[in-house]
ZABAPA-63207 format. One record per residue (C-alpha): x, y, z; residue in one letter. Coordinates in Angstrom, 2 decimals. Example, Ala and Ser with C-alpha at 12.3 -4.5 7.8 and 13.67 -1.06 7.14 Angstrom:
<recs>
REC;12.30;-4.50;7.80;A
REC;13.67;-1.06;7.14;S
</recs>
This chain:
<recs>
REC;0.00;0.00;0.00;L
REC;2.76;2.43;0.93;K
REC;4.70;1.79;-2.27;S
REC;1.77;2.03;-4.65;N
REC;-1.48;3.28;-3.13;P
REC;-4.62;3.08;-5.21;S
REC;-8.27;2.49;-4.41;N
REC;-8.26;-1.00;-5.89;N
REC;-5.18;-2.19;-4.02;E
REC;-6.27;-0.58;-0.79;E
REC;-9.57;-2.43;-0.94;K
REC;-7.78;-5.74;-1.58;E
REC;-5.30;-5.09;1.24;A
REC;-8.06;-4.22;3.71;Q
REC;-9.93;-7.43;2.77;T
REC;-6.82;-9.51;3.35;Q
REC;-6.13;-7.77;6.65;L
REC;-9.69;-8.37;7.86;T
REC;-9.41;-12.04;6.78;K
REC;-6.11;-12.37;8.62;S
REC;-7.56;-10.92;11.84;D
REC;-10.50;-13.32;11.56;E
REC;-8.17;-16.32;11.08;L
REC;-6.11;-15.29;14.13;Q
REC;-9.32;-15.13;16.18;R
REC;-10.35;-18.60;14.94;L
REC;-6.88;-19.90;15.77;H
REC;-7.14;-18.66;19.37;S
REC;-10.58;-20.25;19.69;Q
REC;-9.30;-23.55;18.25;A
REC;-6.40;-23.66;20.73;L
REC;-8.77;-22.84;23.57;S
REC;-11.19;-25.60;22.50;A
REC;-8.28;-28.08;22.26;Y
REC;-7.06;-27.18;25.75;Q
REC;-10.60;-27.63;27.09;Q
REC;-10.71;-31.07;25.38;E
REC;-13.57;-29.95;23.12;D
REC;-12.00;-31.66;20.12;Y
REC;-15.07;-31.55;17.89;E
REC;-15.22;-27.73;18.09;T
REC;-11.45;-27.49;17.60;A
REC;-11.69;-29.61;14.42;I
REC;-14.51;-27.46;13.06;S
REC;-12.50;-24.26;13.64;L
REC;-9.31;-25.77;12.21;L
REC;-11.27;-26.84;9.10;D
REC;-12.11;-23.17;8.49;E
REC;-8.52;-21.99;8.95;I
REC;-6.99;-24.78;6.85;L
REC;-9.37;-24.01;3.99;A
REC;-7.32;-20.79;3.66;V
REC;-3.94;-21.74;5.18;C
REC;-3.61;-25.01;3.28;V
REC;0.14;-25.33;3.78;W
REC;0.30;-24.87;7.56;D
REC;1.96;-28.02;8.92;A
REC;1.47;-27.14;12.60;E
REC;-2.27;-26.62;12.19;L
REC;-2.51;-29.98;10.45;R
REC;-0.63;-31.62;13.32;E
REC;-3.01;-30.01;15.81;L
REC;-6.04;-31.23;13.85;R
REC;-4.47;-34.70;13.70;A
REC;-4.20;-34.70;17.51;E
REC;-7.91;-33.82;17.70;C
REC;-8.78;-36.64;15.28;Y
REC;-6.80;-39.10;17.41;I
REC;-8.70;-37.99;20.52;K
REC;-11.99;-38.30;18.63;E
REC;-11.14;-41.85;17.51;G
REC;-10.71;-41.05;13.81;E
REC;-7.23;-42.44;13.08;P
REC;-7.49;-42.50;9.28;S
REC;-8.20;-38.74;9.19;K
REC;-5.29;-38.17;11.59;A
REC;-2.98;-40.13;9.27;I
REC;-4.05;-37.99;6.31;S
REC;-3.15;-34.74;8.16;D
REC;0.11;-36.14;9.52;L
REC;1.20;-37.31;6.06;K
REC;0.62;-33.79;4.75;A
REC;2.54;-32.33;7.73;A
REC;5.44;-34.72;7.06;A
REC;5.71;-33.33;3.50;K
REC;5.20;-29.68;4.47;L
REC;7.83;-29.50;7.22;K
REC;11.44;-30.59;6.68;N
REC;12.78;-33.42;8.85;D
REC;9.38;-33.93;10.50;N
REC;10.36;-37.03;12.48;T
REC;7.49;-36.47;14.93;E
REC;4.87;-36.82;12.18;A
REC;6.40;-40.08;10.90;F
REC;6.57;-41.41;14.46;Y
REC;2.90;-40.62;15.07;K
REC;1.80;-42.15;11.75;I
REC;3.74;-45.31;12.56;S
REC;2.18;-45.49;16.04;R
REC;-1.34;-45.15;14.64;I
REC;-0.79;-47.88;12.03;Y
REC;0.64;-50.10;14.76;Y
REC;-2.39;-49.57;17.01;Q
REC;-4.65;-50.38;14.05;L
REC;-2.84;-53.69;13.55;G
REC;-1.14;-52.71;10.29;D
REC;2.39;-53.71;11.27;H
REC;3.77;-53.53;7.71;E
REC;2.76;-49.91;7.12;L
REC;3.90;-49.07;10.66;S
REC;7.35;-50.48;9.86;L
REC;7.52;-48.51;6.61;S
REC;6.69;-45.19;8.34;E
REC;9.04;-45.66;11.29;V
REC;11.86;-46.35;8.81;R
REC;11.16;-42.94;7.24;E
REC;11.63;-41.39;10.69;C
REC;14.97;-43.15;11.18;L
REC;16.16;-42.06;7.71;K
REC;15.84;-38.48;8.98;L
REC;17.35;-39.17;12.40;D
REC;18.89;-42.56;13.13;Q
REC;19.30;-41.61;16.81;D
REC;15.62;-40.76;17.34;H
REC;14.91;-42.66;20.59;K
REC;11.14;-43.08;20.23;Q
REC;11.37;-44.15;16.60;C
REC;14.20;-46.59;17.28;F
REC;12.32;-48.17;20.18;S
REC;9.15;-48.51;18.07;L
REC;11.19;-49.82;15.12;Y
REC;12.67;-52.65;17.21;K
REC;9.22;-53.66;18.47;Q
REC;7.48;-53.55;15.07;V
REC;10.36;-55.26;13.29;K
REC;10.32;-58.15;15.79;K
REC;6.55;-58.56;15.51;L
REC;6.62;-58.27;11.72;N
REC;9.31;-60.97;11.49;K
REC;7.33;-63.35;13.72;Q
REC;4.13;-62.90;11.68;I
REC;5.98;-63.37;8.37;E
REC;7.66;-66.47;9.73;S
REC;4.32;-67.91;10.97;A
REC;2.67;-67.29;7.59;E
REC;5.60;-69.00;5.85;E
REC;5.08;-72.06;8.09;F
REC;1.37;-72.11;7.18;I
REC;2.22;-72.02;3.45;R
REC;4.56;-75.00;4.01;E
REC;1.88;-76.89;5.98;G
REC;3.99;-76.75;9.18;R
REC;1.01;-76.00;11.39;Y
REC;2.55;-76.82;14.79;E
REC;5.44;-74.45;14.07;D
REC;3.00;-71.76;12.92;A
REC;0.96;-72.14;16.13;I
REC;4.10;-71.77;18.23;S
REC;5.13;-68.67;16.28;K
REC;1.71;-67.03;16.68;Y
REC;1.85;-67.75;20.41;E
REC;5.12;-65.78;20.40;S
REC;3.33;-62.91;18.62;V
REC;0.85;-62.69;21.52;M
REC;3.75;-62.56;24.00;K
REC;5.59;-59.90;21.96;T
REC;2.56;-57.59;21.89;E
REC;0.23;-58.12;24.85;P
REC;-0.93;-54.47;24.97;E
REC;-2.62;-54.06;21.55;V
REC;-5.62;-56.44;21.45;P
REC;-5.89;-56.69;17.65;I
REC;-2.65;-58.71;17.44;Y
REC;-3.92;-61.32;19.91;A
REC;-7.21;-61.60;17.99;T
REC;-5.40;-62.01;14.65;R
REC;-3.02;-64.57;16.19;A
REC;-5.95;-66.60;17.58;K
REC;-7.69;-66.45;14.20;E
REC;-4.60;-67.90;12.49;R
REC;-4.02;-70.51;15.24;I
REC;-7.63;-71.65;14.77;C
REC;-6.90;-72.01;11.04;H
REC;-3.83;-74.14;11.82;C
REC;-5.74;-76.34;14.29;L
REC;-8.51;-76.88;11.76;S
REC;-6.00;-77.82;9.03;K
REC;-4.22;-80.06;11.52;N
REC;-7.45;-82.01;12.22;Q
REC;-7.57;-80.73;15.82;Q
REC;-11.27;-79.97;15.58;A
REC;-12.22;-79.49;19.24;T
REC;-9.43;-76.99;19.91;E
REC;-10.16;-75.21;16.61;A
REC;-13.85;-74.80;17.45;I
REC;-13.01;-73.43;20.90;K
REC;-10.50;-70.87;19.62;L
REC;-12.55;-69.75;16.62;C
REC;-15.51;-69.24;18.94;T
REC;-13.32;-66.97;21.08;E
REC;-12.45;-64.89;18.01;V
REC;-16.10;-64.77;16.87;L
REC;-17.22;-63.49;20.27;Q
REC;-14.98;-60.48;19.64;L
REC;-15.64;-60.23;15.88;E
REC;-18.94;-61.94;14.96;P
REC;-18.46;-61.25;11.24;T
REC;-14.87;-62.53;10.97;N
REC;-15.13;-64.53;7.74;V
REC;-11.88;-66.46;8.22;N
REC;-12.89;-67.64;11.70;A
REC;-16.35;-68.65;10.42;L
REC;-14.82;-70.69;7.57;K
REC;-12.25;-72.37;9.80;D
REC;-14.85;-73.21;12.45;R
REC;-17.08;-74.64;9.72;A
REC;-14.20;-76.88;8.59;E
REC;-13.70;-78.01;12.18;A
REC;-17.43;-78.77;12.56;Y
REC;-17.22;-80.91;9.40;L
REC;-14.39;-82.92;10.97;L
REC;-16.69;-83.59;13.95;E
REC;-19.68;-84.47;11.67;D
REC;-21.60;-81.51;13.10;L
REC;-23.26;-80.65;9.80;Y
REC;-26.03;-78.39;11.14;E
REC;-23.46;-76.20;12.91;E
</recs>
C-alpha cells in the first residue's frame, strides 16, 4: 500500500487484513477448545482456517491430535502425512503415523513409516524403540505365515503364540493370532481346539469370515453338519 497506493489495491489489502484478523481469532478459539478437550469444536475451527492456510503443517498436526482424541485415526494419518511433507525433517509426524498404524494392527505400514523417521534421524529414541518392536513382531508374523504355506502347522501355532507374548498391549494382534491358530488347528485335524478358539475370536468379531470358515471346517471334521 505504501509503495503504490490506489483504491483498488487498498480495498484488496483491507480485505486480506480483515481475513487475517479473523483467522487469528479462529486460531485462538481452536487452541482454547483443544485445551478444554472440546476436540469436535477445535476440528470445526481448524477446518475453516486450513481451507485458507492449506500449507500450515502445525495446524494440520493439531487437527491430527484432535482426530486421534476423537477416535478417527485415518483422518489423523491424512493430516500427519501432509505435515510430514510440508515441514522438513518432520520425524514427529512419521513417528505418530507409525504409532497409529501399529495400534490399528497394520504392522507392515507401521514399519515402513518408522523407517522414514529413522532415515531423517537414526538416533531418534522413540522411533528406534518402536522400530525394534514392530520389526520383531513383523518378522514373527511373516515367519508364521511361511510355516502355514509350508503346511507346518505346529510351528506356525508356536510362532503365533510368540506374537501374543511380543505384543500383549494391543488387542488386535492377539485376535489375529488366535484367528490364524484356529486355522492351523482346523487344518491339523484338531477340531475341538479349533472350534473353541474360533468361537473366542467370533465373540470379539462376529463377522470374521476367516474364523467362520475355519470353524465350519472343524465342525465338518466332527460331523456336526447343522453347525
